[in-house]
N, C-alpha and C positions, 0 to 999 in steps of 0.2 A: 396383642405384642406377641411375637417371636420367641423362642428359648432362646439367639442366638443375643436380640435386642436388648432382652432382658438382662444377659449377664452383661453388657454393652454397658447398660445403664448402670448397674450396682459395682461394676469395678470401677467408672468414672464416679459413682457416688463418694466409693469407697476413698478411694485419690482426694479427690476435694475437701474431703475428711480428715489427711493426714494435716498435722500441723507447718506451716509452708515454714517457719523460723527454723525448726531443727532439720527439715530437709535441708535447706539452703546450707546454716552453715556444718549440717554433715558432710554435701555437698564439698564443698571449699574445702574445707581437713581433708575430702580424700584427694579430691587435685593435686594438693597439697604434696599429702604423703607418696604418691605416685611418682611428682614429679622429682622429688627427695631423692627417691629408694633410686628409679633410673639412672641419678649420678651415681648412685652409690653399687650400686652390682650392674656397675657397665661393664664389670669384669666376665657377669656372671648372667646373660642375656637371660636366663630361664628364668630367674626368680622374677624378674618382673609382669613377664606371664603371669607363671604362678601366684599373683598376688592380685592380678584381674580377677583370676579365677576365685580367689580368698574373698573379695569382696563384692564379684556379682555372687554366692553363695553366701553371706555375710547381709547383704541388704534383703534376697528373700528369706533370708529368717527373718529379717526385721518385719518387712512386709506380712510373715505368715504369724508374727508376736503382736504385731498389731490389730491383726484381725481377729484377737482373742478377745473377748470382754475381760475388765478385771475381776471379777466372780469366777472365771477358768483358774487364770495367775493363782485365786486366792484358795480356790479347789485342790488345786495340784501343791501348795506350796509346802505341807506336809511329806505327800509322797519324794518331792521332789527334798526334801531336809534327810529325811530317812533313807532314802536310795545311795546319798552321796555318802552318809557317815556308813554303811555297810560297805561302799568301794573303799572309803577310808582305808576302812579297818580290815579288809580284803586282800590293800596296797601290803600293810603291816606283816598277812602270813604268807602270798604270791606273789607282792610284785617285784616286776621287773628291775634289778640295779646299773646304772648307767655312771659312771666316773664317779662311784661311792656312794649314789642317792640313790635310792631307791621309791619312785615316785611312780611308776605308772606299771597297767596293767593290762597284760597279752592277752587281747581279747581274738587271738590269729590270724585276722585278714588287717591289723593298725593296733597299733598302743592307745592309748588312752590315759591319761591325768585325775584324778579324782577331783583335786585342790580345784582345778577348773570350776566345777560345778558347784558347788561350795561358795563363790565370789561371789555369784545370783542366788545359791539355793541357801543362806544364811538369812541376808534383809530377807528375801522372800517366808523362809519360816518366822522372823520378829515380826514382820509387818501383824502377818496372821492373829499369831500371837495377842501383839496390844491390841488388835485389831477386838479381838474375843473379851479382852480385861478392860476397854474404852471406858470412866467414870468411874471405874471404882480398882484404880492399881494402887496399891499395896510397894512396900519396900519388897518382900516379899518378891514382889511377882518381878523384878528388876533384881533380884538376885538369880531368881529363874530364868533370865532371860541373858544373863550374863553366863553360866553352865550351857545355853544351846549355844554360845562363843563359842566357848572358852571348853570345847567337846573337839570340834572338828580343827580348833587352830592348836589345840597340842597334839593334837594328830597325825597334822599337817607340818608341824616343829618336828618329832621325833624321823620323819622320812630324810635328812632333812632338806627341809626347806622354808628357810627363816623370810625372805623375799616375800611370798603367796601367806604363809602364815601370820604376820604382821598385814595383809592385803586384808585378807579374810577377817581378819580381830576390828581393821579400822571398818572395815561394810558394818560389821555386828554394831559397834561403838553409835555409826553415825544415830542406825534406827533409833538404839536405847537412846539418843541423846534429842533426838527428836521428836519419842515420846516422851519425856521431860522429865528429867534425869535429874532429878536434884543436886541444886549447887554447889551442900555439905559432899557429895558422894564423890562431883570430882576432884574438889578439893582432895579429899581425903585417898582415892585414887593418885591423884597424884604425888604429894607426902609417901603412900604407901610404892610408890615407884621407883622415889627416889631413893626410899632407903632401901629398896630389893634392887639395887644396883649391884651391887660387889655379887654378891649372891648370882644373878642372871651373868654377869662374868664368867663367871668362875663356870657357869653350867655351858656357856660357847663355846661352841666347835671354833679349832685353829682356825679357822681359815675363815671364822667369821669376825675372830679376834684380829684376825689381820689383816681385813678392810679395816676396822673404826681404825687401827693404828695408822694406816696407808693414808686415808683423810686425816687424819691430824700432821701427818708428814708424808708426804707420796715420795720428795727428792729421797729418801732412808733406802729405797727400792726403785730407783729408777729404769733401770732396764728391768725390774721383773713384777712386782707385786705393785709397784707407784704406777707402773708404765700406761694400763688404759687409764689412768685420771690425770695423768700429766699431759699425754697425748692429745686427749678430747678435748684437754685448757688451752693448749695451743691453737687448736685447729678454733672454734671460739672466740680466741683473742684476733688471732689470724683474719678473721673477720672483718673485722673496723665496724665503722657505718655504714658503710652499701652492701661490704662482702665485693668476695671475688669471683663474683657472675655464678652460673648455673654450668656447671659440668666442669668448672677451673677451680676446682678446689686442691690444692697442692698435699694436702693433708692425706686427702681422700685414696684421691685417684697415685699417690704415692703408694698408699697402704698403710699410712704410720695409725689408721683409725683402726682400730680392735674394733668387731661385732657392730662395724656398720651400718650395718644392713639393717640389724635388729635393736638392740639394748641402746647403743653408740650414736642411734641415726641424726639425733638432734646437733651434734656437734657439725654432720653434714651439711644438715640445713645450717646448722647458724656461720660453718665457715665462706659458703656460698652465697650465704640469702643476708648476711650482716647484723647490727640491730636494727635495724629499721624492718626485717621477716623476722624478727626475732618478737619484735612487739606487733605485728599481723597478728603474726601465729598465736601466740600471746591472747589479744583480742578478743580469736576464733574461738580459746578453748572459753576466754569468760563469758562470752556469746552461748554457750551451751550450754557451762555451767545453769549461767542467771535461770536460760531457759527452762533446762529443767528441775529449777526451784520455781520459777513463776507456775510449773505444770503443777509439780507438788501443791500451790498454793490455792490453786483454783478442784483442789478433786473432791470427787463427789463422798470419798468414806478416809475411814484414819488408814484405812489399811492399803488404798490407793495412794493416797497424801504421805502415807511414811515411806513408804516404797520406792516412788521419786524423788523424794529429798535424800535416800539415801543417793540413791543411781546418779543424783547431779555432784554429788559428794565422792562420789565412788572417781568416778568420773575428774572430779579434782585431783585427787590424792595419786590416781596412774598419771595425772601427767606432770602435777609440783614434783614431784617422786622423782621423776625423768628429768626431769629440765634440773633438777636440784644435786642429782648423782653424776648427769656428764658434765657439770658444773661444778663440782670440786664441792660442791654445800652441804651434800649425804654420800656415806656410805655407798658402792658400789653392790648393786640388789640388780635380782633377774625384774624390772616392770619396765613390761616394754610404752611406747609412747604413742599414744591410743591415735588409730587412724592413721599413723604417719609410720610407724614402724613394721618390718614385714615379717611373717606369720599368719598362718591363718587361726588359731585357736582363739588367740584374742582378740581380733575380728569378727567370730563367732559370737562370744563375747558379749561384746560391743553392742555387735547389732541385735542379739536380745534383751539387750539392755533400756535401748532406744525404740526398740518394738512397744516395754512395756510403757515407757513415756509415752508414744502412740497414742498406744490403749487406752491408758491415762487421762490424755487430753481430750481424747474423742465423747468420753464419757466424763466429762468431767459436769459441776455443777451448772445447769441448765440458766441458774437466775445470781447474782452475786450480794452476799451479804451486805 
């Protein structure tokens, strides 16, 4: 067998080993995202071409991570977490401030946001930690796990970037929950959280408090703080059952929807495809999350199981928070809609996460009990 033939055989075998359900739903969501972005960015056609390149790069990243074994992911868990923590500390010392937020590091040819690393770095670290403690978990282990989560969350919240901090906190919590967090802990944490709300309110920045107040009464400042929420709700409602049609959204093309290619792209989609389109999109995300949880159920090790389950719930959190934010159910936070919103960083993160799911599925248990 020639070298070229051997390489082709290995590539074909690798392609066949990828999960077809996961690939199909990712392809469908990618298509929906490109169609919606084409309409939302019709006055900036360069964004569409840039997003095509972003998707190509994210797909490449996904395939690279799919080629790794779960053992490789396990070995890099601690270094990735440590690097991310060090980068967050560097942001506090020498970070670049933009619009009052110190979230970026200037590395010469570009700027990077270290908080993005922790969206996957924290679940990786916790999955590694609980895999090592499997069968011997004690209360102290859960306390240390929460410390692993709260260190980067605190650093990210100080930037300030409350949206990303909450996403990293959620990602870590999901791993701890699936590791067997006792229900009495959940009850205690819920009670403590409610009791701490007045203190949290006083510690919040003015713009964060304004977002919550605007959620409760967007009409209090319809042309200012409430503009985003009101215009997105108008767009969603005007779509009706079947929508106004692709490229026919008046709120979109008259530029009433702010940030319509990024955080508020769901309003564009809802206006043009209506309730029926929303049901289709919700179904696609449901299949994506369900498939991730099914992969977790078939995983061969505690590390793989916890990581896959956390990734599934992270994808759910992204989709739910964005849709709820745009619909006026949650305060406005900077959370993109997975595979739909414009942007390269979020796509790369999703590509890494889905590549991890692919390799966990490829190395699943051969015999199910």
